[in-house]
C-alpha positions as a Markdown table, in Angstrom:
| # | Residue | x | y | z |
|---|---|---|---|---|
| 1 | Met | -8.7 | -7.3 | 14.8 |
| 2 | Asn | -9.9 | -5.0 | 17.6 |
| 3 | Glu | -7.8 | -2.3 | 19.2 |
| 4 | Val | -6.6 | -4.4 | 22.1 |
| 5 | Glu | -5.7 | -7.3 | 19.8 |
| 6 | Ser | -3.9 | -4.9 | 17.5 |
| 7 | Arg | -1.8 | -3.5 | 20.3 |
| 8 | Glu | -0.9 | -7.0 | 21.4 |
| 9 | Trp | 0.0 | -8.1 | 17.9 |
| 10 | Gln | 2.2 | -5.0 | 17.3 |
| 11 | Lys | 3.9 | -5.4 | 20.7 |
| 12 | Trp | 4.6 | -9.1 | 20.0 |
| 13 | Leu | 6.0 | -8.4 | 16.5 |
| 14 | Thr | 8.3 | -5.7 | 17.6 |
| 15 | Ser | 9.7 | -7.9 | 20.4 |
| 16 | Leu | 10.9 | -10.4 | 17.8 |
| 17 | Gly | 13.1 | -8.0 | 15.8 |
| 18 | Arg | 15.7 | -5.3 | 15.9 |
| 19 | Asp | 15.0 | -1.7 | 15.0 |
| 20 | Leu | 16.3 | -0.2 | 11.7 |
| 21 | Arg | 16.2 | 3.4 | 10.7 |
| 22 | Leu | 15.4 | 4.1 | 7.1 |
| 23 | Glu | 16.1 | 7.1 | 4.9 |
| 24 | Lys | 13.9 | 8.4 | 2.1 |
| 25 | Gly | 15.0 | 7.2 | -1.3 |
| 26 | Thr | 16.7 | 4.1 | -0.2 |
| 27 | Tyr | 15.5 | 0.5 | -0.7 |
| 28 | Leu | 14.6 | -1.8 | 2.2 |
| 29 | Phe | 14.8 | -4.8 | -0.1 |
| 30 | Gln | 14.6 | -5.5 | -3.8 |
| 31 | Glu | 13.0 | -8.1 | -5.9 |
| 32 | Gly | 15.2 | -11.3 | -6.2 |
| 33 | Glu | 17.2 | -10.7 | -3.0 |
| 34 | Lys | 17.3 | -13.5 | -0.5 |
| 35 | Ala | 14.4 | -13.1 | 1.9 |
| 36 | Asp | 15.8 | -13.6 | 5.4 |
| 37 | Glu | 13.7 | -11.0 | 7.2 |
| 38 | Leu | 10.2 | -9.5 | 7.4 |
| 39 | Tyr | 9.6 | -5.9 | 8.4 |
| 40 | Tyr | 7.1 | -4.3 | 10.7 |
| 41 | Ile | 6.7 | -0.6 | 10.1 |
| 42 | Gln | 6.8 | 1.6 | 13.2 |
| 43 | Ser | 7.0 | 4.9 | 11.3 |
| 44 | Gly | 7.5 | 6.3 | 7.8 |
| 45 | Lys | 6.1 | 5.2 | 4.5 |
| 46 | Ile | 7.3 | 2.5 | 2.1 |
| 47 | Gln | 6.1 | 1.8 | -1.4 |
| 48 | Ile | 5.8 | -1.9 | -2.6 |
| 49 | Ser | 6.1 | -2.4 | -6.3 |
| 50 | Lys | 6.8 | -4.9 | -9.1 |
| 51 | Met | 9.0 | -4.3 | -12.1 |
| 52 | Asp | 8.3 | -6.1 | -15.4 |
| 53 | Met | 10.8 | -7.3 | -18.0 |
| 54 | Asn | 10.6 | -4.0 | -19.9 |
| 55 | Gly | 11.4 | -1.9 | -16.8 |
| 56 | Gln | 7.9 | -0.6 | -16.2 |
| 57 | Glu | 7.0 | -0.3 | -12.6 |
| 58 | Leu | 3.6 | -1.4 | -11.1 |
| 59 | Ala | 3.1 | 0.1 | -7.7 |
| 60 | Leu | 1.0 | -2.1 | -5.5 |
| 61 | Arg | 0.9 | -0.5 | -2.0 |
| 62 | Ile | 2.0 | 2.4 | 0.1 |
| 63 | Cys | 2.6 | 1.0 | 3.5 |
| 64 | Ser | 2.9 | 2.9 | 6.8 |
| 65 | Glu | 2.8 | 2.5 | 10.6 |
| 66 | Gly | 1.3 | -0.9 | 11.6 |
| 67 | Asp | 1.9 | -2.7 | 8.3 |
| 68 | Leu | 4.0 | -5.8 | 7.9 |
| 69 | Ile | 6.0 | -6.3 | 4.6 |
| 70 | Gly | 8.0 | -9.1 | 3.1 |
| 71 | Glu | 5.2 | -11.4 | 4.4 |
| 72 | Leu | 4.9 | -13.4 | 1.1 |
| 73 | Thr | 8.1 | -15.2 | 1.9 |
| 74 | Leu | 6.9 | -16.8 | 5.1 |
| 75 | Phe | 7.0 | -20.6 | 5.3 |
| 76 | Cys | 8.8 | -20.7 | 1.9 |
| 77 | Pro | 12.2 | -22.4 | 2.2 |
| 78 | Gly | 14.9 | -20.6 | 0.2 |
| 79 | Ala | 12.5 | -17.7 | -0.5 |
| 80 | Arg | 13.5 | -14.6 | -2.3 |
| 81 | Tyr | 11.6 | -11.3 | -2.3 |
| 82 | Met | 9.0 | -11.1 | -5.0 |
| 83 | Leu | 8.6 | -7.3 | -4.8 |
| 84 | Thr | 10.6 | -4.2 | -4.1 |
| 85 | Ala | 10.3 | -1.9 | -1.1 |
| 86 | Lys | 11.3 | 1.7 | -1.6 |
| 87 | Val | 11.4 | 4.2 | 1.3 |
| 88 | Leu | 9.2 | 7.2 | 0.6 |
| 89 | Glu | 9.5 | 8.8 | 4.0 |
| 90 | Asp | 12.2 | 8.5 | 6.8 |
| 91 | Gly | 11.1 | 6.0 | 9.4 |
| 92 | Val | 11.8 | 3.0 | 11.6 |
| 93 | Val | 11.0 | -0.7 | 11.0 |
| 94 | Ser | 11.4 | -3.8 | 13.1 |
| 95 | Ala | 13.5 | -6.3 | 11.1 |
| 96 | Ile | 12.2 | -9.8 | 12.1 |
| 97 | Pro | 14.2 | -12.9 | 11.1 |
| 98 | Arg | 11.9 | -15.0 | 9.0 |
| 99 | Glu | 12.8 | -18.3 | 10.6 |
| 100 | Arg | 12.2 | -16.9 | 14.1 |
| 101 | Leu | 8.8 | -15.6 | 13.2 |
| 102 | Glu | 7.9 | -19.0 | 11.7 |
| 103 | Gln | 9.0 | -20.7 | 14.9 |
| 104 | Glu | 7.1 | -18.3 | 17.1 |
| 105 | Leu | 3.9 | -18.7 | 15.1 |
| 106 | Ala | 4.2 | -22.4 | 15.4 |
| 107 | Lys | 4.4 | -22.1 | 19.2 |
| 108 | His | 1.7 | -19.5 | 19.7 |
| 109 | Pro | -1.6 | -20.6 | 18.0 |
| 110 | Thr | -3.4 | -17.4 | 19.0 |
| 111 | Met | -0.8 | -15.2 | 17.2 |
| 112 | Ala | -0.9 | -17.6 | 14.2 |
| 113 | Ile | -4.6 | -17.0 | 13.9 |
| 114 | Glu | -4.2 | -13.3 | 14.1 |
| 115 | Phe | -1.5 | -13.5 | 11.4 |
| 116 | Met | -3.9 | -15.6 | 9.2 |
| 117 | Lys | -6.6 | -12.9 | 9.7 |
| 118 | Trp | -4.2 | -10.2 | 8.7 |
| 119 | Met | -3.1 | -12.1 | 5.6 |
| 120 | Ser | -6.7 | -12.8 | 4.6 |
| 121 | Leu | -7.4 | -9.1 | 4.7 |
| 122 | His | -4.3 | -8.3 | 2.7 |
| 123 | Phe | -5.2 | -10.8 | 0.0 |
| 124 | Arg | -8.7 | -9.4 | -0.3 |
| 125 | Lys | -7.3 | -5.9 | -0.7 |
| 126 | Thr | -5.0 | -7.1 | -3.4 |
| 127 | Gln | -7.8 | -8.9 | -5.3 |
| 128 | Thr | -9.9 | -5.7 | -5.4 |
| 129 | Lys | -7.0 | -3.7 | -6.7 |
| 130 | Phe | -6.4 | -6.1 | -9.6 |
| 131 | Arg | -10.1 | -6.2 | -10.3 |
| 132 | Asp | -10.1 | -2.5 | -10.8 |
| 133 | Leu | -7.0 | -2.7 | -13.0 |
| 134 | Ile | -8.4 | -5.4 | -15.2 |
| 135 | Leu | -12.1 | -4.6 | -15.4 |
| 136 | His | -12.1 | -0.8 | -15.6 |
| 137 | Gly | -9.2 | 0.0 | -17.8 |
| 138 | Lys | -6.8 | 3.0 | -17.4 |
| 139 | Lys | -9.5 | 5.5 | -16.3 |
| 140 | Gly | -10.9 | 3.1 | -13.8 |
| 141 | Ala | -7.4 | 2.3 | -12.4 |
| 142 | Leu | -6.8 | 6.0 | -11.8 |
| 143 | Tyr | -10.2 | 6.7 | -10.3 |
| 144 | Ser | -10.0 | 3.7 | -8.0 |
| 145 | Thr | -6.5 | 4.7 | -7.0 |
| 146 | Leu | -7.7 | 8.2 | -6.0 |
| 147 | Ile | -10.6 | 6.7 | -4.1 |
| 148 | Arg | -8.2 | 4.4 | -2.2 |
| 149 | Leu | -5.8 | 7.2 | -1.5 |
| 150 | Cys | -8.7 | 9.2 | 0.0 |
| 151 | Asn | -9.6 | 6.3 | 2.3 |
| 152 | Ser | -6.0 | 5.8 | 3.4 |
| 153 | Tyr | -4.6 | 9.3 | 3.6 |
| 154 | Gly | -7.6 | 11.6 | 3.1 |
| 155 | Val | -8.2 | 14.6 | 5.4 |
| 156 | Met | -11.6 | 16.2 | 5.3 |
| 157 | Lys | -11.6 | 19.8 | 4.2 |
| 158 | Glu | -14.5 | 22.3 | 3.7 |
| 159 | Asp | -14.3 | 21.8 | -0.1 |
| 160 | Gly | -13.4 | 18.1 | -0.3 |
| 161 | Ile | -10.9 | 15.4 | 0.8 |
| 162 | Leu | -7.2 | 16.3 | 0.7 |
| 163 | Ile | -5.0 | 13.4 | 0.0 |
| 164 | Asp | -2.3 | 14.2 | 2.5 |
| 165 | Ile | 0.6 | 12.5 | 0.7 |
| 166 | Pro | 2.6 | 14.1 | -2.1 |
| 167 | Leu | 2.6 | 12.0 | -5.3 |
| 168 | Thr | 4.0 | 12.9 | -8.7 |
| 169 | Asn | 2.0 | 12.0 | -11.8 |
| 170 | Gln | 4.6 | 9.4 | -12.6 |
| 171 | Glu | 4.0 | 7.7 | -9.2 |
| 172 | Leu | 0.2 | 7.8 | -9.9 |
| 173 | Ala | 0.9 | 6.2 | -13.3 |
| 174 | Asn | 2.8 | 3.5 | -11.6 |
| 175 | Phe | -0.2 | 2.5 | -9.5 |
| 176 | Cys | -2.3 | 2.4 | -12.7 |
| 177 | Gly | 0.1 | 0.4 | -14.8 |
| 178 | Thr | 0.1 | 3.1 | -17.5 |
| 179 | Ala | 2.2 | 6.0 | -18.9 |
| 180 | Arg | 2.6 | 9.3 | -17.2 |
| 181 | Glu | 1.2 | 11.1 | -20.2 |
| 182 | Val | -2.1 | 9.2 | -19.9 |
| 183 | Val | -2.4 | 10.1 | -16.3 |
| 184 | Asn | -1.5 | 13.8 | -17.1 |
| 185 | Arg | -4.4 | 13.9 | -19.5 |
| 186 | Met | -7.0 | 12.2 | -17.2 |
| 187 | Leu | -6.0 | 14.4 | -14.3 |
| 188 | Gly | -6.3 | 17.5 | -16.5 |
| 189 | Asp | -9.8 | 16.4 | -17.5 |
| 190 | Leu | -10.8 | 16.0 | -13.8 |
| 191 | Arg | -9.4 | 19.4 | -13.0 |
| 192 | Lys | -11.4 | 21.1 | -15.8 |
| 193 | Lys | -14.6 | 19.4 | -14.5 |
| 194 | Gly | -13.9 | 20.6 | -11.0 |
| 195 | Ile | -13.6 | 17.0 | -9.6 |
| 196 | Ile | -10.1 | 17.6 | -8.3 |
| 197 | Ser | -7.6 | 20.3 | -7.7 |
| 198 | Val | -3.9 | 20.3 | -6.8 |
| 199 | Gln | -2.9 | 22.2 | -3.6 |
| 200 | Lys | 0.8 | 22.6 | -2.9 |
| 201 | Gly | 1.6 | 19.3 | -4.7 |
| 202 | Lys | -1.2 | 17.4 | -3.1 |
| 203 | Ile | -4.5 | 16.3 | -4.7 |
| 204 | Cys | -7.8 | 17.4 | -3.3 |
| 205 | Val | -10.9 | 15.5 | -4.4 |
| 206 | His | -14.0 | 17.7 | -4.5 |
| 207 | Asp | -16.5 | 15.1 | -5.8 |
| 208 | Leu | -15.7 | 11.6 | -4.6 |
| 209 | Gln | -19.1 | 10.3 | -5.6 |
| 210 | Tyr | -18.3 | 11.2 | -9.3 |
| 211 | Leu | -15.3 | 8.9 | -9.2 |
| 212 | Arg | -17.3 | 6.1 | -7.6 |
| 213 | Asp | -20.1 | 6.5 | -10.2 |
| 214 | Glu | -17.7 | 6.5 | -13.1 |
| 215 | Ile | -16.3 | 3.0 | -12.1 |
| 216 | Ser | -19.6 | 1.6 | -10.9 |
| 217 | Cys | -18.2 | 1.4 | -7.4 |
| 218 | Glu | -19.3 | -1.8 | -5.6 |
| 219 | Gly | -19.2 | -0.2 | -2.2 |
| 220 | Cys | -16.4 | -2.3 | -0.8 |
| 221 | Pro | -15.8 | -2.0 | 3.0 |
| 222 | Pro | -13.4 | 0.8 | 3.9 |
| 223 | Glu | -10.8 | -1.7 | 5.2 |
| 224 | Leu | -10.6 | -3.2 | 1.7 |
| 225 | Cys | -10.7 | 0.0 | -0.4 |
| 226 | Arg | -7.3 | 1.3 | 0.6 |
| 227 | Ile | -3.9 | 1.8 | -1.0 |
| 228 | Asp | -1.9 | 0.3 | 1.9 |
């Protein structure tokens, strides 16, 4: 989707809903709730996660401005949210009634095609994340998560790439589907080797190529290798 198409898509989506202000630490929706709305993020950050039967959380995405969430319920009668959306940063979303969006997509083929393109990209991102989790084990899951964070929130510095979003070791562990103690140990090893450092609660990656080499990075396009 080019810049002009993206602006038209965003303008069209926001015209269908009502604005909601969100506060950090609250939940936009939770798994199992009736899915009557989808949400287009205008500002702020929202984490999408899945909870297993034992209470362990698997974080899947950190969504921000320009992302649409709750999309998996579209065209599913009686749908309920399959995931949980937690607000990480104060912001504003457009709450779009699910039935209205379905009706509008049916009436506007051009927008329906743009939606299909967006969904296709989203599914490809998800496939690559699960590939890393399954094929590369806990270390690969952490390393690929750091690479994706660099691509999504990285800021170039003289000595590396600063991941400009504060994340606790527990939050990183949630993205890897493992325990915080395991992530603590792996991050400690990376610090000793000089691959990363922690600056005011944020991780700076000094040797991104090391992380790529360790997981035999396949060189996915930047639009796929992201955490959002």
